[in-house]
MOPAC internal coordinates of N, CA, C and O (Angstrom, degrees):
PM7 1SCF
backbone

  N    0.0000 0     0.00 0     0.00 0    0    0    0
  C    1.4610 1     0.00 0     0.00 0    1    0    0
  C    1.5260 1   108.05 1     0.00 0    2    1    0
  O    1.2310 1   120.58 1   -50.05 1    3    2    1
  N    1.3273 1   116.50 1   129.95 1    3    2    1
  C    1.4763 1   121.64 1   179.80 1    5    3    2
  C    1.5141 1   110.68 1  -121.66 1    6    5    3
  O    1.2310 1   119.88 1  -154.42 1    7    6    5
  N    1.3011 1   117.83 1    25.58 1    7    6    5
  C    1.4407 1   121.89 1  -175.59 1    9    7    6
  C    1.5070 1   112.71 1   -47.21 1   10    9    7
  O    1.2310 1   120.86 1   -61.21 1   11   10    9
  N    1.3255 1   115.97 1   118.79 1   11   10    9
  C    1.4702 1   124.73 1   174.47 1   13   11   10
  C    1.5464 1   113.65 1    62.49 1   14   13   11
  O    1.2310 1   119.85 1  -151.68 1   15   14   13
  N    1.3158 1   117.89 1    28.32 1   15   14   13
  C    1.4647 1   120.71 1   174.48 1   17   15   14
  C    1.5140 1   108.27 1  -102.99 1   18   17   15
  O    1.2310 1   120.51 1   -37.64 1   19   18   17
  N    1.3314 1   116.62 1   142.36 1   19   18   17
  C    1.4484 1   120.96 1   176.07 1   21   19   18
  C    1.5202 1   112.59 1    83.79 1   22   21   19
  O    1.2310 1   121.10 1    14.49 1   23   22   21
  N    1.3111 1   115.50 1  -165.51 1   23   22   21
  C    1.4534 1   123.17 1  -177.36 1   25   23   22
  C    1.5231 1   109.00 1  -113.45 1   26   25   23
  O    1.2310 1   121.35 1   -51.70 1   27   26   25
  N    1.3107 1   115.02 1   128.30 1   27   26   25
  C    1.4591 1   121.63 1   177.05 1   29   27   26
  C    1.5247 1   107.40 1  -120.95 1   30   29   27
  O    1.2310 1   119.89 1   -26.28 1   31   30   29
  N    1.3197 1   117.82 1   153.72 1   31   30   29
  C    1.4613 1   121.07 1  -175.32 1   33   31   30
  C    1.5361 1   111.97 1  -126.91 1   34   33   31
  O    1.2310 1   122.33 1   -39.17 1   35   34   33
  N    1.3335 1   113.15 1   140.83 1   35   34   33
  C    1.4519 1   120.63 1   170.36 1   37   35   34
  C    1.5141 1   115.56 1    70.00 1   38   37   35
  O    1.2310 1   121.70 1     5.12 1   39   38   37
  N    1.3274 1   114.36 1  -174.88 1   39   38   37
  C    1.4704 1   120.08 1   179.75 1   41   39   38
  C    1.5335 1   111.20 1   -57.55 1   42   41   39
  O    1.2310 1   120.41 1   144.59 1   43   42   41
  N    1.3383 1   116.82 1   -35.41 1   43   42   41
  C    1.4566 1   119.40 1  -179.43 1   45   43   42
  C    1.5113 1   111.36 1   -64.13 1   46   45   43
  O    1.2310 1   119.98 1   142.82 1   47   46   45
  N    1.3183 1   117.65 1   -37.18 1   47   46   45
  C    1.4593 1   121.40 1   176.93 1   49   47   46
  C    1.5249 1   111.38 1   -64.96 1   50   49   47
  O    1.2310 1   120.00 1   138.83 1   51   50   49
  N    1.3086 1   117.60 1   -41.17 1   51   50   49
  C    1.4735 1   121.08 1   177.25 1   53   51   50
  C    1.5238 1   110.51 1   -63.37 1   54   53   51
  O    1.2310 1   120.88 1   136.78 1   55   54   53
  N    1.3159 1   115.93 1   -43.22 1   55   54   53
  C    1.4737 1   120.04 1   177.98 1   57   55   54
  C    1.5212 1   110.89 1   -62.41 1   58   57   55
  O    1.2310 1   120.29 1   142.10 1   59   58   57
  N    1.3192 1   117.05 1   -37.90 1   59   58   57
  C    1.4649 1   122.16 1   179.62 1   61   59   58
  C    1.5187 1   111.20 1   -61.07 1   62   61   59
  O    1.2310 1   119.97 1   135.43 1   63   62   61
  N    1.3282 1   117.66 1   -44.57 1   63   62   61
  C    1.4740 1   121.11 1   178.67 1   65   63   62
  C    1.5156 1   110.90 1   -62.59 1   66   65   63
  O    1.2310 1   119.68 1   134.76 1   67   66   65
  N    1.3378 1   118.21 1   -45.24 1   67   66   65
  C    1.4404 1   121.51 1   179.93 1   69   67   66
  C    1.5206 1   111.75 1   -64.89 1   70   69   67
  O    1.2310 1   120.51 1   135.51 1   71   70   69
  N    1.3166 1   116.62 1   -44.49 1   71   70   69
  C    1.4722 1   120.35 1   179.78 1   73   71   70
  C    1.5256 1   111.49 1   -64.00 1   74   73   71
  O    1.2310 1   120.36 1   139.38 1   75   74   73
  N    1.3165 1   116.92 1   -40.62 1   75   74   73
  C    1.4622 1   120.33 1  -179.74 1   77   75   74
  C    1.5174 1   110.39 1   -66.64 1   78   77   75
  O    1.2310 1   120.11 1   140.61 1   79   78   77
  N    1.3338 1   117.40 1   -39.39 1   79   78   77
  C    1.4667 1   119.74 1   176.10 1   81   79   78
  C    1.5082 1   111.29 1   -60.94 1   82   81   79
  O    1.2310 1   120.44 1   134.80 1   83   82   81
  N    1.3239 1   116.77 1   -45.20 1   83   82   81
  C    1.4673 1   120.25 1  -179.97 1   85   83   82
  C    1.5237 1   111.81 1   -66.56 1   86   85   83
  O    1.2310 1   120.77 1   143.91 1   87   86   85
  N    1.3096 1   116.13 1   -36.09 1   87   86   85
  C    1.4701 1   120.65 1  -178.73 1   89   87   86
  C    1.5436 1   111.86 1   -70.88 1   90   89   87
  O    1.2310 1   120.20 1   143.48 1   91   90   89
  N    1.3244 1   117.23 1   -36.52 1   91   90   89
  C    1.4558 1   121.09 1  -172.92 1   93   91   90
  C    1.5261 1   114.39 1   -99.22 1   94   93   91
  O    1.2310 1   120.06 1   160.52 1   95   94   93
  N    1.3075 1   117.49 1   -19.48 1   95   94   93
  C    1.4775 1   120.31 1  -177.38 1   97   95   94
  C    1.5108 1   109.83 1  -125.35 1   98   97   95
  O    1.2310 1   120.67 1   -64.97 1   99   98   97
  N    1.3101 1   116.33 1   115.03 1   99   98   97
  C    1.4357 1   120.43 1   175.91 1  101   99   98
  C    1.5433 1   109.84 1   -65.68 1  102  101   99
  O    1.2310 1   119.95 1   -48.09 1  103  102  101
  N    1.2878 1   117.70 1   131.91 1  103  102  101
  C    1.4668 1   121.28 1  -179.18 1  105  103  102
  C    1.5066 1   113.79 1    70.50 1  106  105  103
  O    1.2310 1   119.56 1  -155.26 1  107  106  105
  N    1.3498 1   118.44 1    24.74 1  107  106  105
  C    1.4538 1   123.07 1  -178.61 1  109  107  106
  C    1.5091 1   112.09 1   -56.17 1  110  109  107
  O    1.2310 1   120.96 1   -53.18 1  111  110  109
  N    1.3318 1   115.76 1   126.82 1  111  110  109
  C    1.4619 1   122.10 1   179.10 1  113  111  110
  C    1.5113 1   109.80 1  -144.59 1  114  113  111
  O    1.2310 1   120.03 1   -34.37 1  115  114  113
  N    1.2930 1   117.54 1   145.63 1  115  114  113
  C    1.4605 1   122.44 1   174.91 1  117  115  114
  C    1.5227 1   106.08 1  -128.39 1  118  117  115
  O    1.2310 1   120.78 1   -72.43 1  119  118  117
  N    1.3221 1   116.11 1   107.57 1  119  118  117
  C    1.4609 1   122.89 1  -176.39 1  121  119  118
  C    1.5255 1   110.41 1  -108.53 1  122  121  119
  O    1.2310 1   119.39 1   -62.66 1  123  122  121
  N    1.3491 1   118.77 1   117.34 1  123  122  121
  C    1.4594 1   120.65 1   176.90 1  125  123  122
  C    1.5358 1   111.38 1   -67.72 1  126  125  123
  O    1.2310 1   120.35 1   -46.30 1  127  126  125
  N    1.3351 1   116.95 1   133.70 1  127  126  125
  C    1.4608 1   122.97 1   177.40 1  129  127  126
  C    1.5312 1   111.05 1  -102.42 1  130  129  127
  O    1.2310 1   121.16 1   148.10 1  131  130  129
  N    1.3383 1   115.38 1   -31.90 1  131  130  129
  C    1.4728 1   119.62 1  -173.33 1  133  131  130
  C    1.5417 1   108.20 1  -153.24 1  134  133  131
  O    1.2310 1   120.80 1   -39.45 1  135  134  133
  N    1.3313 1   116.08 1   140.55 1  135  134  133
  C    1.4653 1   121.24 1   173.39 1  137  135  134
  C    1.5165 1   108.61 1  -119.58 1  138  137  135
  O    1.2310 1   121.03 1   -47.78 1  139  138  137
  N    1.3199 1   115.63 1   132.22 1  139  138  137
  C    1.4757 1   121.63 1  -176.53 1  141  139  138
  C    1.5318 1   108.99 1  -120.05 1  142  141  139
  O    1.2310 1   120.08 1   -54.47 1  143  142  141
  N    1.3328 1   117.46 1   125.53 1  143  142  141
  C    1.4501 1   123.41 1   175.78 1  145  143  142
  C    1.5181 1   108.34 1   -74.20 1  146  145  143
  O    1.2310 1   120.50 1   -60.54 1  147  146  145
  N    1.3261 1   116.65 1   119.46 1  147  146  145
  C    1.4737 1   121.91 1   179.83 1  149  147  146
  C    1.5318 1   110.07 1  -123.37 1  150  149  147
  O    1.2310 1   120.67 1  -135.67 1  151  150  149
  N    1.3461 1   116.33 1    44.33 1  151  150  149
  C    1.4632 1   119.73 1   179.50 1  153  151  150
  C    1.5147 1   111.15 1    78.24 1  154  153  151
  O    1.2310 1   120.83 1    68.98 1  155  154  153
  N    1.3553 1   116.02 1  -111.02 1  155  154  153
  C    1.4683 1   119.19 1   179.88 1  157  155  154
  C    1.5354 1   111.57 1   -87.00 1  158  157  155
  O    1.2310 1   120.93 1  -170.76 1  159  158  157
  N    1.3482 1   115.83 1     9.24 1  159  158  157
  C    1.4578 1   121.81 1   178.75 1  161  159  158
  C    1.5194 1   109.92 1  -130.28 1  162  161  159
  O    1.2310 1   121.70 1   -19.69 1  163  162  161
  N    1.3174 1   114.35 1   160.31 1  163  162  161
  C    1.4558 1   122.58 1   171.30 1  165  163  162
  C    1.5276 1   106.55 1  -124.87 1  166  165  163
  O    1.2310 1   120.77 1   -48.42 1  167  166  165
  N    1.3098 1   116.13 1   131.58 1  167  166  165
  C    1.4583 1   120.53 1   177.23 1  169  167  166
  C    1.5256 1   106.43 1  -104.74 1  170  169  167
  O    1.2310 1   120.99 1   -52.87 1  171  170  169
  N    1.3224 1   115.71 1   127.13 1  171  170  169
  C    1.4632 1   122.14 1   177.52 1  173  171  170
  C    1.5203 1   108.58 1  -110.35 1  174  173  171
  O    1.2310 1   120.85 1   -55.78 1  175  174  173
  N    1.3028 1   115.97 1   124.22 1  175  174  173
  C    1.4526 1   121.62 1   171.65 1  177  175  174
  C    1.5265 1   105.03 1   -95.34 1  178  177  175
  O    1.2310 1   121.02 1   -61.07 1  179  178  177
  N    1.3352 1   115.65 1   118.93 1  179  178  177
  C    1.4600 1   119.64 1  -171.58 1  181  179  178
  C    1.5196 1   111.37 1  -130.83 1  182  181  179
  O    1.2310 1   121.57 1   -27.84 1  183  182  181
  N    1.3005 1   114.60 1   152.16 1  183  182  181
  C    1.4673 1   122.52 1   177.20 1  185  183  182
  C    1.5336 1   106.75 1  -101.04 1  186  185  183
  O    1.2310 1   120.59 1   -60.44 1  187  186  185
  N    1.3455 1   116.48 1   119.56 1  187  186  185
  C    1.4441 1   120.82 1   177.85 1  189  187  186
  C    1.5235 1   107.42 1   -98.85 1  190  189  187
  O    1.2310 1   121.42 1   -45.59 1  191  190  189
  N    1.3345 1   114.89 1   134.41 1  191  190  189
  C    1.4757 1   120.67 1  -177.04 1  193  191  190
  C    1.5193 1   110.29 1  -134.01 1  194  193  191
  O    1.2310 1   121.71 1   -22.87 1  195  194  193
  N    1.2868 1   114.33 1   157.13 1  195  194  193
  C    1.4534 1   122.15 1   177.63 1  197  195  194
  C    1.5038 1   109.69 1   156.93 1  198  197  195
  O    1.2310 1   120.67 1     2.08 1  199  198  197
  N    1.3214 1   116.33 1  -177.92 1  199  198  197
  C    1.4515 1   122.83 1   176.48 1  201  199  198
  C    1.5202 1   108.15 1  -140.05 1  202  201  199
  O    1.2310 1   120.47 1   -36.87 1  203  202  201
  N    1.3247 1   116.70 1   143.13 1  203  202  201
  C    1.4505 1   120.42 1   178.52 1  205  203  202
  C    1.5168 1   112.06 1   -57.02 1  206  205  203
  O    1.2310 1   120.51 1   -45.95 1  207  206  205
  N    1.3213 1   116.62 1   134.05 1  207  206  205
  C    1.4683 1   121.42 1  -177.67 1  209  207  206
  C    1.5314 1   111.40 1   -57.98 1  210  209  207
  O    1.2310 1   119.99 1   139.46 1  211  210  209
  N    1.3141 1   117.62 1   -40.54 1  211  210  209
  C    1.4485 1   121.21 1  -176.21 1  213  211  210
  C    1.5358 1   113.26 1   -96.45 1  214  213  211
  O    1.2310 1   120.75 1   141.40 1  215  214  213
  N    1.3305 1   116.18 1   -38.60 1  215  214  213
  C    1.4639 1   119.56 1  -176.51 1  217  215  214
  C    1.5206 1   112.72 1   -84.66 1  218  217  215
  O    1.2310 1   120.72 1   150.76 1  219  218  217
  N    1.3251 1   116.24 1   -29.24 1  219  218  217
  C    1.4671 1   119.98 1  -175.34 1  221  219  218
  C    1.5261 1   112.99 1    75.58 1  222  221  219
  O    1.2310 1   120.42 1  -176.96 1  223  222  221
  N    1.3250 1   116.80 1     3.04 1  223  222  221
  C    1.4613 1   121.16 1  -179.90 1  225  223  222
  C    1.5375 1   109.43 1   -70.93 1  226  225  223
  O    1.2310 1   121.39 1   -52.38 1  227  226  225
  N    1.3303 1   114.95 1   127.62 1  227  226  225
  C    1.4552 1   121.12 1  -176.52 1  229  227  226
  C    1.5254 1   111.16 1   -75.35 1  230  229  227
  O    1.2310 1   121.16 1   -38.27 1  231  230  229
  N    1.3153 1   115.38 1   141.73 1  231  230  229
  C    1.4610 1   123.23 1   175.18 1  233  231  230
  C    1.5109 1   107.06 1  -115.41 1  234  233  231
  O    1.2310 1   120.54 1   -50.44 1  235  234  233
  N    1.2913 1   116.57 1   129.56 1  235  234  233
  C    1.4532 1   121.28 1   175.87 1  237  235  234
  C    1.5250 1   107.47 1  -151.62 1  238  237  235
  O    1.2310 1   120.36 1   -79.78 1  239  238  237
  N    1.3028 1   116.92 1   100.22 1  239  238  237
  C    1.4601 1   119.63 1  -172.96 1  241  239  238
  C    1.5224 1   108.34 1  -145.03 1  242  241  239
  O    1.2310 1   121.19 1   -24.81 1  243  242  241
  N    1.3297 1   115.33 1   155.19 1  243  242  241
  C    1.4629 1   120.93 1   173.45 1  245  243  242
  C    1.5055 1   109.15 1   -91.92 1  246  245  243
  O    1.2310 1   120.63 1   -35.89 1  247  246  245
  N    1.3115 1   116.39 1   144.11 1  247  246  245
  C    1.4531 1   122.92 1   173.82 1  249  247  246
  C    1.5196 1   108.10 1  -141.89 1  250  249  247
  O    1.2310 1   121.26 1   -14.81 1  251  250  249
  N    1.3201 1   115.20 1   165.19 1  251  250  249
  C    1.4619 1   120.23 1   179.17 1  253  251  250
  C    1.5106 1   108.28 1  -120.09 1  254  253  251
  O    1.2310 1   121.09 1   -40.12 1  255  254  253
  N    1.3049 1   115.51 1   139.88 1  255  254  253
  C    1.4720 1   122.84 1   177.90 1  257  255  254
  C    1.5137 1   108.27 1  -126.53 1  258  257  255
  O    1.2310 1   120.82 1   -47.39 1  259  258  257
  N    1.3109 1   116.04 1   132.61 1  259  258  257
  C    1.4478 1   121.63 1   178.83 1  261  259  258
  C    1.5287 1   107.89 1  -111.12 1  262  261  259
  O    1.2310 1   120.61 1   -54.05 1  263  262  261
  N    1.3309 1   116.43 1   125.95 1  263  262  261
  C    1.4591 1   122.70 1   179.36 1  265  263  262
  C    1.5201 1   109.19 1  -115.13 1  266  265  263
  O    1.2310 1   120.19 1   -62.78 1  267  266  265
  N    1.3291 1   117.24 1   117.22 1  267  266  265
  C    1.4528 1   121.44 1   175.65 1  269  267  266
  C    1.5276 1   107.05 1   -90.74 1  270  269  267
  O    1.2310 1   121.14 1   -49.82 1  271  270  269
  N    1.3295 1   115.42 1   130.18 1  271  270  269
  C    1.4499 1   121.32 1  -173.76 1  273  271  270
  C    1.5262 1   111.13 1  -118.50 1  274  273  271
  O    1.2310 1   120.44 1   -46.20 1  275  274  273
  N    1.3250 1   116.77 1   133.80 1  275  274  273
  C    1.4477 1   121.72 1   175.89 1  277  275  274
  C    1.5359 1   107.32 1  -139.74 1  278  277  275
  O    1.2310 1   121.01 1   -49.37 1  279  278  277
  N    1.3096 1   115.68 1   130.63 1  279  278  277
  C    1.4678 1   122.31 1  -179.35 1  281  279  278
  C    1.5376 1   111.66 1    52.24 1  282  281  279
  O    1.2310 1   120.93 1  -141.08 1  283  282  281
  N    1.3219 1   115.82 1    38.92 1  283  282  281
  C    1.4734 1   120.66 1   176.33 1  285  283  282
  C    1.4980 1   114.09 1    78.08 1  286  285  283
  O    1.2310 1   119.27 1  -175.36 1  287  286  285
  N    1.3229 1   119.01 1     4.64 1  287  286  285
  C    1.4769 1   121.61 1  -179.75 1  289  287  286
  C    1.5207 1   110.70 1  -117.79 1  290  289  287
  O    1.2310 1   120.94 1   -33.55 1  291  290  289
  N    1.2980 1   115.81 1   146.45 1  291  290  289
  C    1.4674 1   119.83 1   174.06 1  293  291  290
  C    1.5244 1   106.15 1   -77.18 1  294  293  291
  O    1.2310 1   120.84 1   -59.14 1  295  294  293
  N    1.3390 1   116.00 1   120.86 1  295  294  293
  C    1.4567 1   119.54 1   179.84 1  297  295  294
  C    1.5303 1   112.49 1  -106.18 1  298  297  295
  O    1.2310 1   120.54 1   167.07 1  299  298  297
  N    1.3525 1   116.58 1   -12.93 1  299  298  297
  C    1.4462 1   121.31 1   178.31 1  301  299  298
  C    1.5002 1   109.54 1  -157.87 1  302  301  299
  O    1.2310 1   121.39 1   -39.51 1  303  302  301
  N    1.3279 1   114.94 1   140.49 1  303  302  301
  C    1.4584 1   121.51 1   174.34 1  305  303  302
  C    1.5052 1   108.31 1  -132.90 1  306  305  303
  O    1.2310 1   120.91 1   -47.69 1  307  306  305
  N    1.3367 1   115.86 1   132.31 1  307  306  305
  C    1.4396 1   121.58 1   176.81 1  309  307  306
  C    1.5088 1   109.17 1  -125.93 1  310  309  307
  O    1.2310 1   120.29 1   -35.42 1  311  310  309
  N    1.3148 1   117.05 1   144.58 1  311  310  309
  C    1.4603 1   122.37 1   177.85 1  313  311  310
  C    1.5064 1   109.67 1  -108.14 1  314  313  311
  O    1.2310 1   121.11 1   -37.88 1  315  314  313
  N    1.3351 1   115.49 1   142.12 1  315  314  313
  C    1.4606 1   122.84 1   179.81 1  317  315  314
  C    1.5234 1   109.21 1  -131.73 1  318  317  315
  O    1.2310 1   120.51 1   -26.24 1  319  318  317
  N    1.3111 1   116.63 1   153.76 1  319  318  317
  C    1.4634 1   121.29 1  -179.89 1  321  319  318
  C    1.5259 1   112.59 1   -79.27 1  322  321  319
  O    1.2310 1   120.36 1   164.81 1  323  322  321
  N    1.3150 1   116.91 1   -15.19 1  323  322  321
  C    1.4756 1   118.16 1  -179.55 1  325  323  322
  C    1.5226 1   111.20 1  -150.81 1  326  325  323
  O    1.2310 1   121.44 1   -18.62 1  327  326  325
  N    1.3099 1   114.84 1   161.38 1  327  326  325
  C    1.4696 1   122.11 1   176.63 1  329  327  326
  C    1.5312 1   109.47 1   -61.74 1  330  329  327
  O    1.2310 1   120.71 1   139.11 1  331  330  329
  N    1.3387 1   116.25 1   -40.89 1  331  330  329
  C    1.4639 1   120.41 1  -178.10 1  333  331  330
  C    1.5445 1   110.93 1   -61.73 1  334  333  331
  O    1.2310 1   119.93 1   136.93 1  335  334  333
  N    1.3248 1   117.74 1   -43.07 1  335  334  333
  C    1.4773 1   120.69 1   178.32 1  337  335  334
  C    1.5247 1   110.82 1   -62.01 1  338  337  335
  O    1.2310 1   119.87 1   138.29 1  339  338  337
  N    1.3092 1   117.86 1   -41.71 1  339  338  337
  C    1.4769 1   121.24 1   179.79 1  341  339  338
  C    1.4967 1   111.17 1   -66.44 1  342  341  339
  O    1.2310 1   119.67 1   136.87 1  343  342  341
  N    1.3337 1   118.24 1   -43.13 1  343  342  341
  C    1.4659 1   122.11 1   179.56 1  345  343  342
  C    1.5339 1   109.59 1   -64.09 1  346  345  343
  O    1.2310 1   120.32 1   138.26 1  347  346  345
  N    1.3206 1   116.99 1   -41.74 1  347  346  345
  C    1.4698 1   119.84 1   179.73 1  349  347  346
  C    1.5273 1   110.80 1   -64.03 1  350  349  347
  O    1.2310 1   120.28 1   137.18 1  351  350  349
  N    1.3297 1   117.08 1   -42.82 1  351  350  349
  C    1.4619 1   121.35 1   178.71 1  353  351  350
  C    1.5295 1   112.41 1   -62.10 1  354  353  351
  O    1.2310 1   121.16 1   149.18 1  355  354  353
  N    1.3386 1   115.38 1   -30.82 1  355  354  353
  C    1.4799 1   120.79 1   179.28 1  357  355  354
  C    1.5191 1   112.47 1   -86.87 1  358  357  355
  O    1.2310 1   120.74 1   177.97 1  359  358  357
  N    1.3381 1   116.20 1    -2.03 1  359  358  357
  C    1.4639 1   120.36 1  -179.03 1  361  359  358
  C    1.5184 1   113.11 1    78.87 1  362  361  359
  O    1.2310 1   120.92 1  -157.86 1  363  362  361
  N    1.3346 1   115.84 1    22.14 1  363  362  361
  C    1.4542 1   121.69 1  -179.43 1  365  363  362
  C    1.5322 1   108.53 1  -113.47 1  366  365  363
  O    1.2310 1   120.48 1   -32.29 1  367  366  365
  N    1.2606 1   116.69 1   147.71 1  367  366  365
  C    1.4788 1   122.27 1   173.65 1  369  367  366
  C    1.5084 1   108.13 1  -129.57 1  370  369  367
  O    1.2310 1   120.21 1   -42.10 1  371  370  369
  N    1.2985 1   117.20 1   137.90 1  371  370  369
  C    1.4507 1   119.20 1  -179.45 1  373  371  370
  C    1.5038 1   111.52 1  -109.77 1  374  373  371
  O    1.2310 1   120.10 1   180.00 1  375  374  373

């Protein structure tokens, strides 16, 4: 499983992440808990859920996603392990 590792590009890259999540995690869901305005970016704090297809071990963790927006389109998305990491990368401190 390589879910969200490396660099992916364009709509096909986004589809690849979603499809891999669905393929590897039964009941895979990503629910946003909080959205933070970071200027030309939006930081989403989200709860990722699911269970391993083979192990059945449940996954329930928070992660942060940063979306850079230009002309109404997402031009970059980065994933972080914590809200603090995402805020620091955006030059924000809470």
